[in-house]
PLY file of the C-alpha trace (Angstrom):
ply
format ascii 1.0
element vertex 450
property float x
property float y
property float z
element edge 449
property int vertex1
property int vertex2
end_header
-10.85 7.57 125.99
-13.79 5.22 126.56
-16.12 8.21 126.94
-14.97 9.71 123.60
-15.52 6.42 121.78
-19.06 6.10 123.24
-19.96 9.64 122.13
-18.80 8.98 118.57
-20.78 5.75 118.35
-23.87 7.44 119.76
-23.67 10.33 117.26
-23.02 8.18 114.18
-25.25 5.28 115.06
-25.56 2.58 112.39
-22.57 3.94 110.40
-19.76 1.47 109.91
-16.72 3.55 110.88
-13.16 2.45 110.44
-11.57 1.11 113.59
-8.95 3.12 115.36
-6.67 2.46 118.31
-7.46 4.82 121.18
-4.16 4.01 122.85
-2.29 5.60 119.95
-4.22 8.80 120.39
-2.08 9.80 123.36
1.12 8.47 121.86
0.79 10.54 118.60
-0.48 13.75 120.20
-4.07 13.53 119.09
-3.48 12.13 115.61
-5.82 9.21 114.89
-4.57 6.61 112.47
-7.37 5.03 110.47
-7.23 1.52 109.10
-7.44 1.53 105.27
-9.46 -0.97 103.34
-8.08 -2.35 100.05
-10.46 -1.78 97.12
-10.86 -4.08 94.10
-9.77 -2.02 91.04
-10.79 -4.63 88.46
-14.40 -3.39 87.96
-13.16 0.15 87.28
-10.61 -1.09 84.79
-13.23 -3.16 82.98
-15.58 -0.17 82.87
-12.85 2.12 81.48
-11.87 -0.39 78.82
-15.49 -0.87 77.84
-15.97 2.92 77.52
-12.84 3.27 75.36
-13.95 0.37 73.16
-17.40 1.90 72.83
-15.91 5.26 71.81
-13.61 3.60 69.27
-16.45 1.60 67.75
-18.67 4.67 67.73
-15.97 6.79 66.09
-15.43 4.11 63.46
-19.14 3.90 62.74
-19.36 7.68 62.44
-16.22 7.96 60.35
-17.39 5.32 57.87
-21.08 6.14 57.71
-21.79 9.72 58.73
-18.63 11.75 58.11
-18.47 13.54 54.74
-15.58 12.07 52.75
-16.22 13.89 49.43
-18.56 16.39 47.79
-19.78 15.93 44.24
-21.15 18.87 42.30
-23.53 18.37 39.36
-24.19 21.47 37.24
-26.32 21.85 34.13
-28.42 24.79 34.99
-29.79 23.03 38.03
-26.87 23.02 40.47
-26.78 20.17 43.02
-24.25 19.07 45.62
-24.02 15.46 46.86
-22.19 14.64 50.09
-20.96 11.04 50.37
-19.19 8.95 53.00
-16.19 6.62 52.67
-18.45 3.86 51.41
-19.71 6.09 48.53
-23.13 6.30 50.17
-25.12 9.52 50.02
-25.25 11.44 53.31
-27.01 14.53 52.01
-28.18 16.21 48.78
-28.28 20.01 48.58
-30.06 22.18 45.99
-28.01 25.26 45.08
-30.73 27.02 43.05
-34.47 26.97 42.30
-34.07 24.68 39.29
-32.34 22.15 41.51
-35.33 22.18 43.90
-37.52 21.17 40.97
-35.17 18.29 40.14
-35.09 17.04 43.75
-38.86 17.24 44.24
-40.12 13.91 45.60
-36.65 12.31 45.61
-35.06 10.87 48.77
-31.51 9.82 47.90
-29.99 9.61 51.39
-28.34 6.26 51.97
-28.31 5.34 48.28
-25.24 4.48 46.29
-23.39 7.46 44.79
-23.70 6.29 41.17
-27.37 5.48 41.62
-27.98 8.98 42.94
-26.05 10.69 40.12
-27.88 8.72 37.44
-31.22 9.45 39.10
-30.50 13.19 39.18
-29.36 13.30 35.55
-32.42 11.31 34.55
-34.61 13.87 36.31
-32.81 16.70 34.48
-33.50 15.01 31.15
-37.14 14.43 32.10
-37.60 18.09 33.06
-35.99 19.38 29.87
-32.72 20.72 31.28
-30.67 18.30 29.14
-31.64 17.81 25.51
-30.21 17.83 21.99
-29.71 21.61 22.14
-27.86 21.61 25.48
-26.27 18.28 26.35
-23.46 19.28 28.73
-23.02 18.15 32.34
-20.36 19.47 34.73
-19.10 17.02 37.38
-16.89 18.48 40.13
-15.24 16.43 42.89
-14.08 18.12 46.09
-12.25 16.45 48.97
-9.15 16.59 51.18
-7.00 14.26 49.10
-6.02 15.25 45.55
-5.26 11.62 44.73
-8.63 10.41 46.01
-10.40 13.25 44.22
-8.92 12.29 40.88
-9.69 8.62 41.47
-13.32 9.43 42.29
-13.63 11.77 39.30
-12.48 9.05 36.91
-14.80 6.51 38.53
-17.80 8.79 38.07
-16.90 9.58 34.44
-16.48 5.88 33.65
-19.84 5.07 35.24
-21.60 7.85 33.32
-19.98 6.81 30.03
-21.24 3.28 30.62
-24.75 4.22 31.75
-25.26 7.00 29.18
-23.78 5.08 26.28
-26.92 5.43 24.13
-27.27 9.15 24.80
-25.36 12.04 23.25
-24.04 13.72 26.38
-20.91 15.79 26.90
-19.34 15.49 30.35
-16.99 18.15 31.68
-15.22 16.83 34.80
-12.79 18.38 37.24
-11.41 18.20 40.77
-11.83 21.25 42.99
-9.67 22.61 45.77
-11.63 24.66 48.26
-9.67 27.89 47.92
-10.69 31.18 49.54
-10.44 32.99 46.19
-12.70 30.45 44.53
-15.19 30.58 47.40
-15.37 34.37 47.13
-15.96 34.20 43.38
-18.73 31.64 43.83
-20.43 33.81 46.48
-20.03 37.02 44.48
-21.67 35.60 41.35
-24.05 33.24 43.17
-22.75 30.18 41.37
-21.44 26.82 42.54
-17.80 26.25 43.44
-17.53 23.87 40.47
-18.83 26.43 37.96
-16.48 29.07 39.40
-13.55 26.67 38.88
-14.57 25.98 35.25
-14.83 29.71 34.48
-11.47 30.32 36.14
-9.84 27.71 33.87
-11.47 29.24 30.77
-10.22 32.73 31.69
-6.72 31.33 32.32
-6.74 30.27 28.66
-8.23 33.57 27.41
-7.61 36.54 29.67
-9.84 38.78 27.54
-12.85 37.06 29.07
-14.18 37.97 32.54
-16.31 36.47 35.29
-18.92 39.18 34.63
-19.30 37.89 31.07
-19.31 34.17 31.79
-21.08 33.75 35.15
-24.59 33.73 33.66
-23.80 31.37 30.79
-25.06 27.80 30.85
-22.72 24.84 31.26
-23.29 23.97 27.60
-22.20 27.46 26.51
-19.14 27.28 28.73
-18.37 23.84 27.33
-18.45 25.21 23.78
-16.05 28.01 24.72
-13.78 25.56 26.59
-13.67 23.04 23.75
-10.27 24.38 22.59
-8.77 24.32 26.08
-6.55 21.26 26.49
-6.41 21.71 30.27
-10.15 21.05 30.71
-11.29 17.40 30.68
-14.23 16.97 28.29
-15.91 13.73 27.25
-17.97 13.98 24.07
-18.89 17.14 22.18
-21.03 19.98 23.45
-24.14 20.44 21.35
-24.07 23.42 18.96
-27.47 22.67 17.44
-28.83 25.93 18.84
-26.34 27.75 16.58
-25.68 27.99 12.86
-22.75 25.53 13.04
-19.10 25.61 12.03
-19.71 24.82 8.37
-22.29 27.58 7.93
-20.07 30.12 9.71
-17.18 29.20 7.39
-19.44 29.57 4.35
-20.54 33.05 5.46
-16.92 34.19 5.91
-15.67 32.81 2.60
-18.62 34.27 0.68
-17.98 37.67 2.19
-14.23 37.47 1.45
-15.03 36.16 -2.05
-12.32 33.55 -1.88
-12.31 29.76 -2.12
-8.67 28.64 -2.12
-7.60 29.24 1.49
-4.85 28.04 3.83
-4.21 28.06 7.61
-7.93 27.89 8.31
-8.95 28.02 11.99
-12.32 28.31 13.67
-13.41 28.25 17.30
-16.31 29.39 19.43
-15.82 32.29 21.81
-17.80 34.90 23.69
-18.12 38.60 22.87
-21.38 39.71 24.52
-22.88 36.75 22.62
-21.55 33.36 21.52
-19.50 33.87 18.34
-17.45 31.95 15.83
-13.94 33.31 15.44
-12.54 32.47 12.03
-9.07 33.04 10.64
-7.57 32.05 7.29
-5.25 33.23 4.54
-5.84 33.60 0.81
-3.67 35.29 -1.83
-1.13 36.37 0.80
-3.89 38.18 2.68
-4.93 37.42 6.24
-8.67 37.36 7.01
-10.26 37.42 10.46
-14.00 37.20 11.07
-16.22 37.28 14.14
-19.65 35.84 13.32
-22.70 35.76 15.58
-23.24 32.06 16.30
-27.00 32.44 16.64
-28.01 34.40 13.55
-24.90 34.37 11.34
-24.38 38.17 11.34
-20.82 39.30 10.67
-20.06 41.24 13.83
-16.54 42.24 12.89
-13.94 41.40 10.31
-10.38 42.38 9.56
-8.51 41.97 6.28
-4.75 42.47 6.43
-2.97 42.90 3.12
0.36 44.10 4.55
2.14 40.98 3.31
1.08 41.67 -0.27
2.27 45.23 -0.69
3.54 46.01 -4.19
4.02 49.75 -4.28
5.98 50.15 -7.48
3.97 53.31 -8.03
5.69 56.09 -6.12
2.78 58.47 -6.57
1.52 59.79 -3.25
-2.22 60.31 -3.09
-3.80 63.13 -1.12
-5.80 62.83 2.08
-9.02 63.46 0.18
-8.19 60.76 -2.35
-7.39 58.29 0.45
-10.68 59.15 2.12
-12.61 58.57 -1.11
-10.93 55.18 -1.64
-12.09 54.10 1.82
-15.64 55.41 1.36
-15.99 53.81 -2.07
-14.82 50.47 -0.69
-17.24 50.70 2.23
-20.07 51.81 -0.09
-21.01 54.80 2.04
-21.07 58.58 1.68
-22.54 60.35 4.71
-20.14 59.46 7.53
-19.70 60.76 11.08
-16.74 61.14 13.44
-14.39 61.04 10.47
-10.64 61.05 11.18
-7.57 60.61 8.97
-3.85 60.78 9.75
-0.56 59.63 8.29
1.42 57.19 10.38
4.22 54.83 9.39
3.92 55.74 5.67
0.23 55.00 5.40
-3.10 56.75 5.82
-5.07 55.61 8.85
-8.74 56.39 8.34
-11.59 55.99 10.79
-15.27 56.85 10.39
-18.70 55.75 11.48
-21.83 55.05 9.51
-25.16 53.48 10.44
-23.96 52.27 13.87
-20.84 50.72 12.38
-17.24 51.74 12.87
-14.85 51.48 9.91
-11.04 51.46 10.10
-8.81 51.56 7.00
-5.06 51.51 6.41
-4.27 52.80 2.93
-0.79 53.02 1.44
0.47 56.35 0.14
0.01 54.98 -3.37
-3.68 54.20 -2.74
-3.59 50.47 -1.97
-5.92 49.20 0.79
-3.55 47.47 3.21
-6.02 46.59 5.95
-9.56 47.34 6.98
-12.00 46.30 9.66
-15.66 46.91 10.41
-17.12 46.81 13.91
-20.87 46.19 13.86
-21.20 46.68 17.63
-20.53 50.40 17.59
-23.22 52.61 19.13
-23.38 56.39 18.66
-24.96 56.79 22.09
-21.61 56.03 23.68
-20.16 59.21 22.15
-22.87 61.79 22.79
-21.12 63.35 25.76
-17.94 65.10 24.69
-16.68 65.79 28.20
-14.10 63.37 29.56
-14.88 62.19 33.09
-12.29 59.47 33.72
-8.59 60.35 33.76
-5.89 59.03 31.47
-4.53 56.92 34.31
-7.98 55.43 34.98
-8.44 54.65 31.29
-5.00 53.04 31.22
-5.84 50.87 34.21
-9.14 49.76 32.63
-7.26 48.56 29.56
-4.51 46.81 31.53
-7.03 45.11 33.83
-9.03 43.84 30.86
-5.88 42.57 29.15
-4.69 41.00 32.43
-1.21 42.53 32.17
0.99 44.99 34.08
4.43 45.23 32.49
3.90 46.84 29.06
6.12 48.56 26.49
5.58 51.18 23.77
2.66 52.56 25.74
0.68 55.40 24.13
-2.60 57.07 25.05
-4.50 59.99 23.54
-7.95 61.50 23.91
-9.92 61.94 20.70
-13.64 62.43 20.12
-14.46 61.62 23.78
-12.62 58.34 23.77
-9.19 57.29 24.90
-7.14 55.50 22.27
-4.60 53.29 23.99
-1.81 51.20 22.47
0.84 49.05 24.15
2.87 45.90 23.68
3.39 42.80 25.81
6.00 40.47 24.37
5.03 39.85 20.74
1.43 40.99 21.22
0.20 44.48 20.34
-2.93 45.70 22.16
-5.19 48.51 20.99
-8.09 49.82 23.08
-10.78 52.43 22.66
-12.38 53.46 25.94
-15.31 55.82 26.40
-13.92 58.86 28.23
-17.21 59.49 30.02
-18.31 56.04 31.14
-15.05 54.09 31.08
-16.71 51.45 28.87
-14.45 49.50 26.50
-15.76 50.42 23.05
-13.44 48.24 21.04
-10.20 46.36 21.45
-7.85 44.44 19.19
-4.91 42.14 19.80
-2.41 41.63 17.02
0.48 39.17 17.13
0 1
1 2
2 3
3 4
4 5
5 6
6 7
7 8
8 9
9 10
10 11
11 12
12 13
13 14
14 15
15 16
16 17
17 18
18 19
19 20
20 21
21 22
22 23
23 24
24 25
25 26
26 27
27 28
28 29
29 30
30 31
31 32
32 33
33 34
34 35
35 36
36 37
37 38
38 39
39 40
40 41
41 42
42 43
43 44
44 45
45 46
46 47
47 48
48 49
49 50
50 51
51 52
52 53
53 54
54 55
55 56
56 57
57 58
58 59
59 60
60 61
61 62
62 63
63 64
64 65
65 66
66 67
67 68
68 69
69 70
70 71
71 72
72 73
73 74
74 75
75 76
76 77
77 78
78 79
79 80
80 81
81 82
82 83
83 84
84 85
85 86
86 87
87 88
88 89
89 90
90 91
91 92
92 93
93 94
94 95
95 96
96 97
97 98
98 99
99 100
100 101
101 102
102 103
103 104
104 105
105 106
106 107
107 108
108 109
109 110
110 111
111 112
112 113
113 114
114 115
115 116
116 117
117 118
118 119
119 120
120 121
121 122
122 123
123 124
124 125
125 126
126 127
127 128
128 129
129 130
130 131
131 132
132 133
133 134
134 135
135 136
136 137
137 138
138 139
139 140
140 141
141 142
142 143
143 144
144 145
145 146
146 147
147 148
148 149
149 150
150 151
151 152
152 153
153 154
154 155
155 156
156 157
157 158
158 159
159 160
160 161
161 162
162 163
163 164
164 165
165 166
166 167
167 168
168 169
169 170
170 171
171 172
172 173
173 174
174 175
175 176
176 177
177 178
178 179
179 180
180 181
181 182
182 183
183 184
184 185
185 186
186 187
187 188
188 189
189 190
190 191
191 192
192 193
193 194
194 195
195 196
196 197
197 198
198 199
199 200
200 201
201 202
202 203
203 204
204 205
205 206
206 207
207 208
208 209
209 210
210 211
211 212
212 213
213 214
214 215
215 216
216 217
217 218
218 219
219 220
220 221
221 222
222 223
223 224
224 225
225 226
226 227
227 228
228 229
229 230
230 231
231 232
232 233
233 234
234 235
235 236
236 237
237 238
238 239
239 240
240 241
241 242
242 243
243 244
244 245
245 246
246 247
247 248
248 249
249 250
250 251
251 252
252 253
253 254
254 255
255 256
256 257
257 258
258 259
259 260
260 261
261 262
262 263
263 264
264 265
265 266
266 267
267 268
268 269
269 270
270 271
271 272
272 273
273 274
274 275
275 276
276 277
277 278
278 279
279 280
280 281
281 282
282 283
283 284
284 285
285 286
286 287
287 288
288 289
289 290
290 291
291 292
292 293
293 294
294 295
295 296
296 297
297 298
298 299
299 300
300 301
301 302
302 303
303 304
304 305
305 306
306 307
307 308
308 309
309 310
310 311
311 312
312 313
313 314
314 315
315 316
316 317
317 318
318 319
319 320
320 321
321 322
322 323
323 324
324 325
325 326
326 327
327 328
328 329
329 330
330 331
331 332
332 333
333 334
334 335
335 336
336 337
337 338
338 339
339 340
340 341
341 342
342 343
343 344
344 345
345 346
346 347
347 348
348 349
349 350
350 351
351 352
352 353
353 354
354 355
355 356
356 357
357 358
358 359
359 360
360 361
361 362
362 363
363 364
364 365
365 366
366 367
367 368
368 369
369 370
370 371
371 372
372 373
373 374
374 375
375 376
376 377
377 378
378 379
379 380
380 381
381 382
382 383
383 384
384 385
385 386
386 387
387 388
388 389
389 390
390 391
391 392
392 393
393 394
394 395
395 396
396 397
397 398
398 399
399 400
400 401
401 402
402 403
403 404
404 405
405 406
406 407
407 408
408 409
409 410
410 411
411 412
412 413
413 414
414 415
415 416
416 417
417 418
418 419
419 420
420 421
421 422
422 423
423 424
424 425
425 426
426 427
427 428
428 429
429 430
430 431
431 432
432 433
433 434
434 435
435 436
436 437
437 438
438 439
439 440
440 441
441 442
442 443
443 444
444 445
445 446
446 447
447 448
448 449
């Protein structure tokens, strides 16, 4: 055994090996029992605790200072997104379009207070002419994980802006945004911010005749004007309509055309129909008047006069088709008409014709009284040049239902006439009428009557 121990020491010279008992080598059949040394675990414990404490402190610092707690969208035409932490300090500012890059030029807002950053950005928009007396609307959108915190932050921002912009005539549209897949897809499809997509979605929910295609390119001020009658959208102040003729002028144009002064049930609101329009409705002498007036130049785009509630047909004389036609032409002040059509339906003559890029529709009683008439100034003869129908009746039906945003309809009727599909149906108490180009599938005209 002595020889074995000498060889081990010679081979591992200068290495402090654990001691072993050579006598036990024989007793345990070659198994050597080493003597264990007790180690001090305290340094390892201290190191582990220090590491955990360091990680906790680091996580807290990151969570409070570098983690995004909320996103704030500012849209005018420049579209900007501000990312803030729990302390309402700016982590990052992102430009969503070229106009936003111009606003952010030379500005470093990282680390600044949220309200300071928002005021600075709005000030830059005013300076660069994006906010003025003609377009004074600002859209503020708050996005975060907590609906309660989002609403609290939205109100805080609105209060701050109302206080800081007290001497300026601004209109603030504010909202909270949930990051939905549908909304994200809409924003990407139309290359707009999530906040603008949400505003348009809320407008369409209130008026399903409008579409994203129509509204996506409008400014925030234009959307604000359209949304002004929507109680579900939070708006502070009034959107500027100084770029338009104004409500009073639009009313004057309608009353002068109707040649009435004593009216009741007067209503007016701004809407969109290829351009911004004033929609006006009122009653006079038991007759219902509806006007659509171009908000920019004051042109009467369309009007409808319904005299059904004032029928007094004591005269039982039935006029001929030719006489009914002449009554309509004389009233319209025209002679040479195109695409003329007349038929009897529900004890009245229904007359349709076109003249000078306008479409005229008349309902005339069998005794010769004009019950209702409308004139559509947006009609274009080019839409009717091709007399061959390309789209099917089912396709035309689906176009109308998609535009109306409905599925379950009653009293449905469709017919092809003069290269257009004429479609009628009811949903509840609403009656829908559509004219759809049979070649292109374009909606030529539509009317909703309650």
